[in-house]
N, C-alpha and C positions, 0 to 999 in steps of 0.2 A: 713416203712412196707415192702418194697421190700427186704431190708437187712435182716429183721427178717424172712421173708418167705424163703429166700435163705438158711439161716443158718439152719432153721428147716428142710427143705427138704434134704439138704446135709447130715445131720446126723441122719435122722429119724430112720433108721434101727439100728444105734449104740445106739440110746437113748431108745430103746425098753426094756432095761435091768432093769430099777429101780424096777419093781415088783418082778423080780427074786432076786434082791439084798435084797429087804425087806424080802423075804421068807427065804433066807440064813441066814440073820441077826437074825431072829426070832428063829432059831434053836440054836443060841449060846447066847441067852438071850439079844441080841441086838434088839431094836425096833426103827424103823425110826419115829414112831408116838409118841414117849415117851414125846415130848414137844408140842403135838398138841394143837393148840389154842394160842400159844405165838407168838410174833412178834419180828423181829430183823430188824436193819438198817445196810445197807452195803454201804461202801464207796469204790468206784472203780476209778482207773485211766482210762482215756479215751484211749482205745486201742481195738484191734480186739478180745482179750480174753473176755474183758468185754461185748462186743457185743454178743458174744456166751452165756455167763452167763445170760444176761438179756433176750435173746431170749428164753432160756430154763427155766427161773425162775419159770414159772408156773408148770413145771414138779417137781421141787423141792418142791413147796408148796403143790402139790397133794401127793407127796411121804411122806411128813412129817407132813402135817397139820399146818406148821409154815408160818405165813405171812412175807413176805420180802418187805421192802422198800429199793430200791437201786438207786444210782445216780453215773453217770460218770462225772469226772472233769478232764480237761487237766492236764497233769502231772505237768507243771510248776506252776499251781495254786493249785493242789491237795496237793503237798508236804508241802508247808507252812501252809495250812489249817490243815492238819493232825498234823503237829508239834505243832501248836498252841493249838489245842484241847487236844492232848495227854499230853502236859505239864500241863494242868489243873487237870489231873487225872480223868476228867469226860467227856469223849468224847461222842458225839452224835451218834456214830456208834458202833456196836457190832463186826463187821468184817471189817477189812481194808486191801486194796490191797497196798502193798509197793514195792518200787523199791530197792532191796537189794544192787545193784551197786552203789546206791546213799545213802541209809539210813541205811545200816548195822551197821556201827560203832555208829551212833547216837542212833539207837534202843537198841543196847547192853549197851551203857554207860548210857542212861536214864532209862533203865529197863522198857520200855513201854509195852512189850508184855507179855501175859500169856504163861507160859511154857506148851507146848502141850504134853509132855511125859506122864503125868498122864492120859490123855485122851486116848492116844494110847494104853496104857497098861491096860485099863479097858475094858473088853469084853462087858460090858453093854453099853459102849459109842462108840465103834468103831466096825464097821461091820467086820465079820470074813474074808471076801474077800478083805479087804482093801489093802493088799499086800504092806506093807511099804518098803520091800526090792526091789521093783520095781523102786524106785526113784534113780536117778543117784547119784553117790558118790559126784560129784562136787556140785550138787544142795543141798545136805544134808550138806555139808561143809559150804556153804554160809548161810544156814538156822540156823546153830548152833553157838552159841556164845562160847567164850573162856572158859566159866564156864561150858559148857556142855548143857546149856539150849537150848531147841529147841523153838526158838522164832516164827517161821513161818513154813509153808510148801511150797515148791517150786511149782509155778504155770506154769512158762514158762522160758526156757533158750533161749532168743533171740540171734540171730546170725547175723552178718553183711555178706552180700553176694553182688555180682555184678550181676545186672540185665542188659539185653541188648536186643535191638530191632533186631531180626534176619534179618528182611527185609532190614533194613538200612545197616547192616553190609555186607550182601550178595550183595547188590546192588553195593558196592564199593570194593568188594573182600577182606574185612577185616575179620581176624580170631578173635574170642573171646580172649582178652588178658589175659595172665597168670602172667605177671610181670608189675610193675609200669611203666617201660619204654615202654612196649607194649601198656599199657593203654593210655599213653599220645600220642603216635604215632597214635593209632587208633582214639582217640578223635580228634586230629588235622585233620585227613583225613576225618572224618565224620562231622566236623563242617561246617555248611553252613547257616550262619545268613541271607543270601539273601532269603532263602526259609523258614526261621523261624525254622530251625533245628539246634540244637547244639550238640556237640560231647559228652558232659558230663554234669550231673547235680548232685549236693550234697548239704549238708547242709552248709549254709553260715552264718546263723543267730547266733549271740553271744550266748554262752552257748550251744546251740544245735550242733554247729559246732565242738566241742571239740571231740565228739566221732568219727566222720569221720577222723579228724586228728590223733586221737590216733591209729586208725587202720592202717593208713599209717605208723605211727611211729613203729608199731610192725614189719614192714618190715625190720627194722633195728635191730630187736631182742631187742628192748628196750621198757620198760613201762614207766609211767610218774612219778613214785615215787620209792624210795628204798624199799626193802622188809620189813623194819621195820617201814615204814610210816612216816619217819622223814624228808627226803630230797627230794624235787622235782627235776626231771630230765628233765625238759622241756626246758633247755638252753644248753644242751650238743651239741656237734658237730652233732650227729645223729638227735637230735630233731630239730635243725636248718635246716638240709638237708630235713627232712620230711616237715617242714614248706615251704621250697622253692618249693618242689613239689606241695604241696597243693595250694600255690599261683599261680604256673604256670598253673595247669590244670583249676583252677577256673576262673582265669583272662582271659585265652586265649581260653577256650573251653566251658564255661558255659554261660547260658543266662543272659542278663542284669538284674540287680536287684537280683542276686543270694545271694548277701550279706544279704538279708532279707529272705532267703529260710530256713524253717524247713523241716522235713520230708514230711509234707502234700503238701506243694508247690512243692517239688521235685517230689512227687508221681504224682500229677496232670500234671506236665509238661511231665513226662516220659510216662504216661498212654495215653496222647493225641498225642503221636508220635513227640513231639518237642524236645526230647533229645534221643540220641542214647544209652547212658549207664547211669545207676543210681546205686550208691553204698550206700546201707543202710540196714536196718533190714529186715530179712525174714518175720517178723510178719506183714509187711505192704504189702505183695504181693497178698493177696486175690483179691482186686479190680482189679488188673492188668489182671486177666483172666476172669473177669466178663464182658460179652458182653454189658451189659447195662451201664457200666462205663468206659470201656477202648476201645480205637481204635486199640490197639495192642494185644488184648486178644488171638489171634491165632498165634502171632509171637514173644511173649516174651520168652527170654531164661534166665536161671539161672546158676550161677557158683560160686565157692568160690572166695573170693577177690583176686586180683592180689598180687604177693609177691614182697617184696623189695629185697635189696642186701643181706640180711642175713636170708631170710626165708619167709614163707607164713603162715599167721595166720588170724583167724577170730575173731573179737571183740565179746565178749558174755556179756550179761546183764541179770540178774536174777530178775524176779519179782515174788512176793509171796503173800500169804494171811495168816492172823493171827488174833488173838483175843486180843484186847486191855485189859491190866491188869485191867482197870477201867470199863470194860463192866459189866452190871448188868444181862445180858442174856447169860452167857458163854456156857450154855448147848446147847441151840438151835444154838448158833453161831458156836459151834464146828461141829454140823451136817452140817451146810452150808459149812464150810471149808473142811470137809471130802468129801462132795459131789463135791465141786469145783475142788478138786485135785484128785478125784477118776478116775479110768480107763475110765469110760464111757465118762466123760467130757473131759479128756485128748484126747481120740479118736476123740471127736467132734472138739477140737481145731485144731488137726492135719488134720482131713479130710476136714475142710473148709479153711485151709491155714491161720488160725488165729494165728499160732505160732508154735514153736518147743517145745513140752512138755519136762518136766523134768523127766518124766517116761521113761523107756526102751521099754515097751511092745507096745506102739502105732506104733512104726516104723516097727514092724514085723506083725502087724495086717492086715491080707489079706483083710478084709472087708474094713478097712480104705483106704488101697492103691487102691483097685478095685473101691471104691466108690468116691475117690477123684477127684475133677476137674483138679487137677494138673497132669502134665505129669511126666514121670520118672526122668527127669533131675532135677526137684524141690526136690524130695526125695533124689536123689543122692547127690545133693548139701547140703542138711541138714545134712545127714550123714557124708559127708566129713568135713563139718565145725565143727561138734561136736567133731571130732577127732583133729582138729587143733585150738580149741577155747581157747582164753586167755582173761583175764579180760580187759574190755574196759575203765575202770576208776579206779583210786587209791582207795584203802580201807582206807579212812580217814573220819573223821567226817565232816569237812567243804568242802564236795564235791561240793556243790552248788556254794560257793564262788570261789572254784578252777575253775569251769567251767565258772563262770561269768568273772573272770579276764583273764584266758587264752583265753576265747572266744572273749573278746574284742581285744586282741592282734591279734587273727586270722582274725577278721573282718578288722582290720587295714591293715593286710598283704594282704588280697583280694583287698583292695582299693589302693594298691601300696606301702605301707610302707616296709622298710627293714626288712626281716624276722628275721635276727640275733638280730637286735636292739629290735624289738618288743617282741621276745621270752625272751630275757634276761630281759628286763623291766617287763613283765608280770610275769615272774618266781619269780623275786625278791619280787614283791608285793604279790603274792600268798604264797610265803614262809613265810612271816611275819604272814599271817593268819594261816598257818599250825602251826607254832611255838607257836603262842598263844593258839591254840586249844590243842596241845600236852602238854602245860604246865598247862592247867586248870585241 
């Protein structure tokens, strides 16, 4: 309830707009109430955007007269559940939240989703002020299949950033690091296990750890697969160097048990002042400045990830919402999708720190910036990372298998195994999976 009230309060002024939207829509033959009395089911991944959607679900129901049943499921459970139900052609949900950095190729190949273009082009189905042109070019590229079909609409373009505890850094005269070498030197200096404080924390759990490693690898100006999606590049000299760095900072500067850490364990460790720096997604930052949840709410700093030998980039991951082709309630489902990715809700995501929207307008909205609990360095970091964003995972169908196999190699590396041997072994195994997928 505390989380719900905070979300509602943080964006109350921004969410006063639905009545106005309804009036504008009525003038163009669009009616938010056209499916009044119907019900839809919404399947969401557990994340801060879903918290915002559920916190404001009542506003959507009042706006449209549509009843909504929604659930949040942790992503590693949600993805296989969605795949299983979608494969039957009769999913139990009418709107689904999908991770395009993981599911894009699978969605396109299996033709799971309804094409949203006809809804957008119908003035009776789409509000006049929806402003499709406000979406980022990168977001729409991810949302669109090679056949031109618009499978989903972008909800959030998450970005990896570096978070740091200003008080801990200042106490030892450490400047926020801008390179990997500086990051390791800072983490070593700030590491103090005798006081229960560690220099660095990040994902070590298999599968989840791959995205942190991938962002480190971008510092060598290399991604994990060739542009044609046929050959993995996780055993190159650059990939091995990145693995060595990952091993070094996780073994020497992270808390015991980090091999089992996902983002939530890392978030807890950092927010309680037990780690000086944390490298992860900007979408997880809201609790860090919440006085009721964080011991460092007034001393946390944000900046783009440190750069490697060949440059500085931020991993980006796109999540989106769409309508299953097998839904029996596509009309009301479209109104929910339209609302979820509309400007009002995008402003709410940004104003509460729930993510970095795939629309452009929230970043210049004075009400959002003025009403946000975040300080200027958070907005500056988001904008800088949007400019240096690169894909954090390969666009291949077997992304989950890729993450599982490479992730095991990385956990072995944290445990002390040889990085070159582990990366070559994992790459060979993952390549077999990729080859089989490409041949099917």
